[in-house]
C-alpha positions, 0 to 999 in steps of 0.5 A: 618449258619453264621459260615458255610458261611465262609468255608475258615476259616474251614478245614472240610472234615468230620462232625460228632456228632449231635443226642440227643433229639434236633433231630429237630434242628439237622435235619436242621443243617445237611441239612444246612451243605449239602446245603453249601458244598455238598462235605462234608461227614456228619456223625451223632452219635445218641442215640437210641431215646428210640426206637421212630422210628418217631425221627429216620425217621425225622433225617434220612430224612436229609440224613446224609451220615452216621447214627451212633449209638453205641451198646457199648457192647455185649447183656449179658453185656448191662444192666450193662454197658449201661444206663438202658433205653438202650436196645441191641435189641432196638439199633439194631432196630434203625439202621435197621429202618434207612435203611428202611426209607432211604435205601441209608444211611450208618449205623455204630455202635461201641463196646468196648472190655474188659468189660467181654465179650467172643470172641464168644459174640463179633462174635455174635454182628457182626452177629447181626449187619449184620442181621440188615443191619449195614454197618460199625463197629468199635471195640476198647479196653475199658479203664476206665477213672477213678476209678469210672468207670467200671473196665477193665476185659481184655486187648485184644491181637492184634491177637484177634483184627485181628481175629475180623477184618477178621471176620468183612470183611468175614461178609460183613461190608463195613468197619471195624476199629478194634484195641486197640486204635479205637474209634467210630469216629476213622478216621471217614473220612477215614472210610467213604471213604473206605466204599464207602461213596461218 
């Protein structure tokens, strides 16, 4: 809180991050930031808490503006791409639960392409997200950070990214950031503004 009490030293328009198993501390941090400057838009990026909805409710009660959890990939590839404890349906449920606990919060998720998914599987992820009331989506190109990581299976053509963006709009996402260089926090402040987060 001391650092946050001197806002003239900071140029912060959008705060994202947080999450993890330190959820109780994170809740207080979100509340402190909102109290010190209610104009700040706070986006939190969380794990799935292994499906523990009490933790989801606790953090949602802090009322961040955007509650994000990344699904990462399509359902078929989830076991080979994500941590073994992460489950595709569990991730969807976490974001759906956020809306049940705090209906005014915006929810957001992200997937990376190029891991072996088909276009139809990507469309299915988008449909699943909307069926679980997820508001915002980011879709980007997976790039292997090193030779020890999963290999890139394809580089998605810009026309394909454009088709995904158009479908996201058609499905009713409040905002869709879609493109090769997009990441989950890609221009997060602009995403939030365009989605109507105030």
